[in-house]
C-alpha positions in Angstrom: 0.0 0.0 0.0 2.8 2.5 0.9 4.0 4.0 -2.3 7.8 3.7 -3.0 8.4 5.8 -6.1 6.4 8.7 -7.5 5.6 10.4 -10.8 3.0 13.0 -10.3 1.0 15.1 -12.8 -1.3 18.1 -12.6 -4.7 18.4 -14.3 -5.1 21.2 -16.8 -8.9 21.1 -16.3 -10.7 20.4 -13.0 -11.2 16.7 -12.4 -15.0 16.5 -11.7 -15.7 12.8 -12.1 -17.6 11.4 -9.1 -16.5 8.2 -7.4 -19.6 6.4 -8.9 -18.9 7.6 -12.4 -15.2 6.7 -12.2 -16.1 3.2 -11.0 -18.6 2.8 -13.8 -16.2 4.0 -16.6 -13.2 2.0 -15.3 -15.3 -1.2 -14.9 -15.7 -1.2 -18.7 -11.9 -1.8 -19.0 -11.3 -4.5 -16.4 -8.2 -6.6 -16.6 -8.7 -10.0 -18.2 -6.0 -12.6 -18.8 -4.3 -12.7 -22.2 -5.8 -15.0 -24.8 -3.5 -17.7 -26.0 -2.1 -15.6 -28.9 -2.1 -12.2 -27.1 1.3 -10.8 -26.0 0.0 -8.4 -23.3 -3.1 -7.1 -21.7 -3.7 -4.1 -19.4 -6.8 -3.3 -17.3 -8.2 -2.3 -14.0 -8.4 -4.5 -10.9 -9.8 -3.9 -7.4 -7.9 -1.0 -5.8 -7.2 -2.9 -2.6 -6.5 -6.2 -4.4 -8.0 -9.4 -3.0 -9.2 -7.5 0.1 -11.2 -4.9 -1.9 -14.5 -5.0 -3.7 -14.3 -2.0 -6.0 -12.2 -0.6 -8.7 -12.1 2.8 -7.0 -11.3 3.1 -3.3 -12.1 6.6 -2.0 -10.8 8.2 1.3 -10.9 11.9 2.1 -11.2 12.9 -1.6 -8.4 10.6 -2.7 -9.4 8.0 -5.3 -7.1 4.9 -5.3 -6.8 2.9 -8.5 -4.8 -0.1 -9.6 -4.0 -1.3 -13.1 -2.7 -4.8 -13.8 -0.6 -5.8 -16.8 0.1 -9.3 -18.1 3.0 -9.7 -20.5 4.0 -13.0 -22.2 7.7 -13.8 -21.8 9.3 -14.8 -25.1 13.1 -15.2 -24.6 14.8 -13.2 -27.4 17.5 -15.8 -28.0 14.9 -18.5 -28.6 13.1 -16.3 -31.2 16.4 -15.4 -32.8 17.5 -19.0 -33.1 14.2 -20.1 -34.6 14.3 -17.2 -37.0 17.8 -18.0 -38.2 16.7 -21.6 -38.8 13.7 -20.5 -40.9 15.9 -18.1 -42.9 18.6 -20.7 -43.5 16.0 -23.3 -44.6 14.5 -20.9 -47.2 17.9 -19.9 -48.5 19.0 -23.5 -48.8 15.9 -24.5 -50.6 15.6 -21.6 -52.9 19.2 -20.6 -53.3 18.5 -16.9 -52.6 18.6 -14.5 -49.7 15.4 -14.0 -47.7 13.8 -10.6 -48.2 13.1 -8.2 -45.4 9.3 -8.9 -45.7 9.9 -12.6 -45.5 12.0 -12.2 -42.4 9.3 -10.1 -40.7 6.7 -12.7 -41.6 8.8 -15.5 -40.2 9.2 -13.6 -37.0 5.5 -13.0 -36.7 4.8 -16.7 -37.3 7.3 -17.7 -34.7 5.9 -15.4 -32.0 2.4 -16.6 -32.9 3.6 -20.2 -32.5 5.3 -19.6 -29.1 2.7 -17.4 -27.4 0.4 -20.2 -26.3 3.3 -21.9 -24.5 4.9 -18.7 -23.0 5.0 -17.9 -19.3 3.3 -14.7 -18.1 4.6 -11.9 -16.0 2.1 -9.8 -14.0 2.7 -6.3 -12.6 0.4 -3.9 -10.7 0.6 -0.1 -10.9 -1.2 1.9 -8.3 -2.1 5.6 -8.3 -4.5 8.0 -6.7 -6.3 11.1 -7.9 -6.9 14.1 -5.6 -9.1 16.7 -7.3 -8.7 19.2 -4.5 -4.9 19.2 -4.9 -5.2 18.9 -8.7 -2.9 15.9 -8.7 -2.6 12.4 -10.0 0.2 10.5 -8.2 1.5 7.2 -9.6 3.6 4.7 -7.7 6.3 3.7 -10.2 10.0 4.2 -10.8 9.5 4.1 -14.6 8.3 7.1 -16.7 7.0 4.7 -19.4 4.9 2.8 -16.9 3.5 6.1 -15.6 2.6 7.0 -19.2 1.0 3.6 -19.8 -1.1 4.1 -16.7 -2.3 7.5 -17.9 -3.0 6.1 -21.3 -5.3 3.4 -19.8 -7.0 6.0 -17.7 -7.4 8.3 -20.7 -8.9 5.4 -22.7 -11.3 4.6 -19.9 -12.5 8.1 -19.4 -12.3 9.3 -23.0 -10.2 12.3 -22.0 -7.5 13.0 -19.4 -6.1 16.6 -19.5 -2.9 16.2 -17.4 0.6 17.6 -17.8 4.0 17.2 -16.1 5.0 19.9 -13.6 7.8 22.0 -15.0 9.3 25.1 -13.4 10.6 28.0 -15.5 14.1 27.6 -14.2 15.5 24.1 -14.9 15.2 21.7 -11.9 18.9 20.8 -12.0 19.8 24.5 -11.7 17.5 24.9 -8.7 18.8 21.6 -7.1 22.4 22.8 -7.6 21.5 26.1 -6.0 20.4 24.2 -2.9 24.0 23.0 -2.4 25.8 26.2 -3.6 23.5 28.9 -2.2 22.1 26.9 0.8 18.6 28.1 0.0 16.7 24.9 0.5 13.4 25.5 2.4 13.1 24.7 6.1 10.7 21.8 5.4 13.5 19.9 3.7 16.9 18.7 4.8 19.7 17.4 2.7 20.5 13.7 2.8 23.9 12.1 2.2 23.6 11.0 -1.4 23.7 12.8 -4.8 24.6 12.5 -8.4 26.4 15.2 -10.4 26.9 15.6 -14.1 29.6 17.7 -15.9 28.7 19.9 -18.8 28.9 18.4 -22.3 27.6 15.2 -23.8 30.8 13.3 -22.7 30.9 15.0 -19.3 31.9 13.2 -16.2 29.3 11.6 -13.9 30.0 11.6 -10.2 27.9 9.7 -7.6 28.4 10.1 -3.9 26.9 8.1 -1.0 27.2 8.5 2.7 28.7 11.9 2.0 28.0 15.3 3.7 26.6 17.3 0.8 27.9 20.6 2.4 31.5 19.3 2.6 34.5 20.8 0.8 34.7 17.7 -1.4 31.2 18.4 -2.7 32.0 22.1 -3.1 35.0 21.1 -5.3 32.7 19.2 -7.7 30.3 22.2 -7.9 33.2 24.6 -8.4 34.3 22.4 -11.3 30.9 23.3 -13.0 29.2 20.0 -12.2 25.5 20.2 -11.6 23.0 18.1 -9.5 20.8 15.6 -11.3 19.8 13.6 -8.2 19.8 14.5 -4.5 18.8 12.7 -1.3 16.4 14.7 0.8 14.3 14.4 3.9 11.0 16.1 4.5 9.3 17.4 7.6 10.8 14.6 9.7 8.3 12.3 8.0 10.0 10.7 4.9 13.2 10.4 2.9 13.6 10.2 -0.9 15.8 10.7 -3.9 14.7 13.7 -6.1 15.6 13.5 -9.8 15.9 16.4 -12.2 12.6 15.5 -13.9 10.9 15.8 -10.4 10.5 12.0 -10.2 10.7 10.7 -6.6 12.7 7.5 -6.1 13.3 5.3 -3.0 10.5 7.0 -1.0 10.5 5.8 2.6 8.1 6.9 5.3 9.6 7.1 8.8 8.4 5.0 11.7 6.8 8.0 13.2 4.3 8.0 10.3 3.6 4.2 10.3 3.1 4.2 14.1 0.1 6.5 13.8 -2.0 3.5 12.7 -0.6 1.0 15.2 -3.8 1.1 17.2 -5.8 -0.5 14.3 -6.4 -4.2 14.7 -3.9 -6.0 12.4 -6.5 -8.8 11.8 -8.9 -6.3 10.2 -6.9 -6.1 6.9 -9.4 -3.9 5.1 -9.5 -1.3 7.9 -5.7 -1.3 8.1 -5.4 -0.8 4.3 -8.0 2.0 4.4 -6.3 3.8 7.2 -2.8 3.4 5.7 -4.0 4.8 2.4 -5.7 7.8 4.1 -2.5 8.5 6.1 -0.2 8.1 3.2 -2.2 10.2 0.7 -2.6 13.0 3.3 1.2 13.1 3.8 2.0 12.9 0.1 -0.4 15.7 -0.8 1.3 18.0 1.7 4.7 16.8 0.7 4.1 17.4 -3.1 2.7 20.9 -2.3 5.9 21.8 -0.3 8.1 20.3 -3.0 6.5 22.2 -5.8 6.8 25.4 -3.7 10.6 24.9 -3.8 10.4 25.2 -7.5 8.0 28.2 -7.3 5.1 26.0 -8.5 1.6 25.0 -7.4 -0.4 22.2 -9.0 -3.3 24.6 -9.4 -1.1 26.8 -11.7 -1.7 24.3 -14.5 -5.5 24.7 -14.6 -6.6 26.5 -17.7 -7.9 30.0 -16.8 
């Protein structure tokens, strides 16, 4: 339930879909297992997994969603070997080279033949929508998976006016200023990990860990015109994370002081625990993202069309 990585997006028009309408529209695109000759399938499952009973789980204005993807695993070396055998057979029988079109057809035929026997890999991607904060927050470390989730939601709703948050000043410049100008806001504290790039396509890349980011060693890297592309931060004595220069959040970890707030809930009541954990997590993340965007002189509401 606790998100571990974040990509977040702002709506460009108010999200006004009710919980009931959202449930109804998503239920028309439920996950179903791949047919024998399908390579992948993507659809919605119960937001709380086997413990839930609805596609949308709503708490305090936060709509939790979960998308499941099945992908058939076809080992590339196996496909390659079979393709080479097909090509070699044709060339031996007809004393000529296989055309590009024939090679493509052979590959399609091989995949079609292997799919019914392929193993499946399943992955779930969770996200929540908060209309009041004008946010959709996706738990993934992959930008492409975040885009896939948005594409499925857009297909389900017919439209999804969202955009990435992007400050006027480049995020890497602002992140570098935090270390050179010491102007990081009071809600945040520097961690002990960072990644720096040097200017130029072939510039050096420096990664430091367990290192005081205010030390002379770090200052030397900055004086050598290196800039910050990733930095470890802590927020409000509540969580730690790695911030990337595209504003993605990696290795998000909530501190024990947050988890302990729900310790009084009966552990045997799984649904109640999941519900309380989601409410607590979403509330903290909404505040966290608001404070983080403020460091870049942004608000999620700035992206609403006037």
